[in-house]
N, C-alpha and C positions, 0 to 999 in steps of 0.2 A: 504494498498500500504504500503511495507518495506521500508524503511529508505533507502535511496543510501549509494551503498559503494565504502567506498575510493578506489581512482583508487588506484591498482599495478603495471601499469604499467615500466616498466624498460627502459628508454630512452638509447639508445646509448649514446656512452660515446663522443663522437663530436657534439651531441646537439644543445649544447649552442652555441660552434662558428658556425653555420651555421645559426642559431637565429639571432646572434651576425652581422653578416654578410649581410642576408636578410635586417634585421631591418634596416642598413646603406643604402642600395640599395635602399627604399624605401624611406628613408629622401634624399638622391640626388635626385632622383626623385623627389619627391616634389617640392625641391630649383629647379632643373633645369625646371620642370613646372611653376613654379611662375616666374620665371625670361625672361621665353617664352612666359608668358602671358603679364607681363610689357613692352616686347618689341611691340608685337601686340599695347597694348596700348596707347603707347608713337606715334609711327608711326600712330596711328590710328587720334591721336590731330594734330600732322603732317598736315594731311591731312587734316582734317578740314579746318584748319588755314589756310592753302595755297588757302584751297578753297575759304575762305570769302575773304580772301584778294580779290582774283582775280575778286571774284563778285564786291566786293566795286568799285576796280580797273577800270572792265568794264561795269557794270552795276549802277554803286553807288548805292552798298547798302547803306542804313543810319542804324540809331541805333534802330528802328522800324522791320525795317527786320531783323533783328541780336535775336533780342528778340522773336522776330514769332518764327523765326527757333528752341528758345530753348525748349520754350514751345513745338513746335510742335512737337521734339523729345524726349521729356519728357511724351506727350502722348502716343508715335510710342512703346517706349521704358517704360514702365512704371516698377517701382523697380529697375532702373538701375540710379549708381550714377555719375556724372562726366557731363550731360546736364543742368543743373543748367544756369540758365541764366553770373550769377556770373563764371562760371568756360568755359563759351564759349568765354566770354570777357577774361576769362584767357590764354586761350590755341590758341584765336587770337594773345593777345600780347606775347607767347612764341615762337610761328612762325614769328611772326616779330624780338623778339630779337637775333636770329640767322641768319636772312638774311635781315633785311634794312641796306642798306646804309655801308655794311661791307664781303662783298662778297669778293670785289677786294683789300682787305687787311686783309682777314683771315687768308691767310697762313702765309703770314710776322709778322702777330701779336700773331699767335697763335701757330704755327705749325702743324695747324689743316686742312687738307687735306677738301674742302667744299663742297666736292663729300662724303664723308663718317660723314657729319658734323650730320643728322638723324640720325645713327648707334649710332653714340657716345650721345649723350643724350639720348635714349630711354634704355643704359646701367645702368642708375640708376633709383630707383623709380618716380612716376609722383611727389610727394610731397619732394621731394628731388631738383625737376628741379623747381616748385614754391618756394622753399626759395633762391636758385640761383640768381631767375627771378626777384626777387623783391629786396633781402639784397646789392648782387654782381650787381653792375652796369657795372665794367670794364672786358671786356673778356678774358683777358688774366686772370686773376685773378679768373673768373668762372670756365675756363677749367681744371685748374692748381685745383682746390677745387675738381672737377670730377675727373679728374685724379686718386687725394687721397682718395676719398671715392671708386671706383674701385681698389683701390691699396689694401687699411687697410677693406672694409665694412663696413664703418661709418653707423649709426646708424640717421636719420636725426635728432636728438637731439646733436648726438656728432657733429653734419658737424653746425649746428646751434649754437655748444659753439664756433665749432672753425672758425665759419665766427664773431660772437661776438666778441673773444679777436685776431680780426685781424690776425691767423697765417699768411695767405698769406704776410702778410706787413713785420713779423716779423721772418717766416719760410724760406721765398723766396727772397721779397725785402730786406732785413736788410742786408747793408754794414757788414759782419760781421768782426772781427779781430781778426787770428788765425796765425799761423805759417803751418799750416799743408802743404801747397804744399811744402814746405821746407822741412818738417821732417817726410812725410808718401807719401808711394808708391802712384802713380796712378793704381787704380780707389778709392781708398781707402781714401785719399786726399779727393775727392769730393763727398764720402759718406757721411765722418766725419762733412766736413763742410755744408752738407745737412740737418744733423742732430739738429747741434746748432741753436740757437736763438733768437732775444737779439731787445728787454726785453723777456725774462722770466715775466709772469705774473701771480703772486703769489696774488693774488684779494681774495683769501679765508682767508689772513693771515692780520690780523692789531695788530702793535705791536706798543709799547711804543716808544717817543725818542728816551729813555735811554736805548732802549734794545740791547744786547750786541748775539754776534755771537750763542754763544750757546741759546739763542734764538728761533732765527731766525730756527735752524736745530731742536728743538723740536715742533716748528710749522708745518715746513714741513711735519714730523715723524707724528705728532698727525692727519693730513689731507694727508696721504702717499697713499691714492687712489687720489685726486687731484694732487695730488704731479706727481706721475707718469702719470697721462693725459698728463699733460703739460710738461712734458720730452719729452712723447711722443711715440710710437710702439718701441719697440725693447729694452727698458729699463728694466733691470731683477736687484731687491735691493739686495745688498749683506750685506750691514750691517751700522751702524754709530758707531763713533769711534773707526774704524777698526782699530784692534791690526796689529801694524809690528814692530817687532824686528829685528834691528840692529845694528849689533855687541853691544856695552852692554849697548844699549838706547832704551826704547820703545817708538812707537813714534802710534798718531790718527790719521786715515783719519776721516775726519766731514763725508764722505758718499764717500759710495763707489759700484758701478753698473758694472755689466756686461750688454753691445747689442748683444745683441744676431745675430742683421744685422751684424753687423759692425766685431761681432767675437771677442770684444778685451774688456780692461777693463776698466771702466773712472770713472777718482778722481774727485770729485767734491769740492771746498774747498771753504767755505760759509766766503764771508766779510761784514761785515756794514758799511762799509767806500767806499771812491773812493781804485779805482785802484792803490795800490803801487809798484815801481820798485821792491822790495824785495819777493816778492808776487810770482812771474815768477820762483824764484831763490827753494822758498821751496818747491810749487808743483811739481818743476821738480824734485828733492830729490823723492817724494813721487812717481813720477813714476815709475822711476828708482828702486825703490826697491818692487814694485807692478811688474815690470818684470822682476824680479831677483828673488821674490820670490811664487809669485801666475799664474806670465804666464804660460799658457803649450807651449811645441812647434808648435800646432798648430793655435794660438793663434796670432794675430794679432800685431801689435805694442799699446802698453799701449795710453792710452787721460788723458790730464787733464783739467777739463775746473774749470774758476776762475767765479764766480759769486761777482760781488761789485756792490756795493749801485750807483753807477757812476763809470764813466771813461773815461779819458782824451786819445784817437784813437792812439794821433800822442807818448806817455808815454808809450803805451800798442807795440807800435808795435817797439819801440826800446829796449824796454825790452824784446821782444822774440827772438827779432834777437841772442841777447847772449848764446840760449839755442839750444840745437837740439834735447828737447824732444816734443813731440805734444800736443800743449797747445792750449783751446778756450778761449777769456776774455766775459764776456757779461755784462751785468746788469740784475735786475728785479725789477718789482713794486709791490708795497703790495696797499692793502686796507686802504686807509686814514682811520684815527680814526678820530671817532666822537667829536668834541668837543665839548668843558661842556658845554656849554651856551645851547649848545639845545640838551644836556641829557633830561633834567626835562622835555621839553614840545613836548617830543613822546609818544602819548597813550602805555597804558601798557594792557598786553595779555590780561586781562579781560577785558579794556574799549573796543579792538578792537573784541574779540568774542560778548559783547554785541549787538557793531555794525554791525555786520553779522548779529544775529540772528535776526536783528529789520529789517533788508534788508531783509531777506530771507521769512519774515511775509508779509510783503508790498506785495513782491512776489508773496504770495502763493493768496493775497487779492484780487492783479490783476488777477488772474487768472480765 
């Protein structure tokens, strides 16, 4: 048999564009199909939870009956996940969490219509729902996380990170110190306030007690991925020690960002001390310079954020009254350094690896 000849097919000029278009439509269809399957699954779990609760209330179903139900479902649908006894109890808890003793206050507490509640929770995957069920007990916080997950497409790991770092408390509940209401038009002022957090969680950093602002800046840049995740969606990094020439002098901004949702530049000034009144004057100058030298006519007014180790709310408010530049002042938290007295008592990497090898060998023997 002669070797297969190489094809000399001449493809149309627009073939690549057509192929790309079809591939995008296939991917979109796959995503929509996955979303539809998830909605049906959560709706099914909701109905199963309702059925179990109804039978418990009307017929007194106990633990043994529910365990038998799980066993029979697994036998009827072999290979289908989701019907283990553990998950059936989770399904029951899931339904109860959104129905028991909350219907009368649901609209007031969360702004969520009780009639569309099943549809809302069906918009996120079951793993997300379980995470919220187990880790977030406050109903308003739970719905806030659901809306943010839908808005930003958070994965389960990202959602867990935000819950673990108390994002709801820091971004929604926190009493933020800004002058945005006085210096920015609505709704820009509300959007800017929503972006701000207090405190910021820099637990990926450990700095010495005598660290300076340049050390904090270097640490944040060395962990730029974690830093951007903590800042939130929309922050685009422009530069550090960003140079501005004003008059005959040179000035350097600690950190400069552009926020794609707010459509404005954001100047961040880092401080390793408690807030001082003179900080607002310095960043006001920077904001004014950025507005004059960098801001495009279509951009919104630039914003300044001062990140301090601590702050006195009254002193901050007094300071911000004297400027017409939009400024927010927040604190930050760092990871505590390990006391030197404990450093020698921790196992080395080699010791940990040896212990894991021993554990793995024990497990193999048990099997």
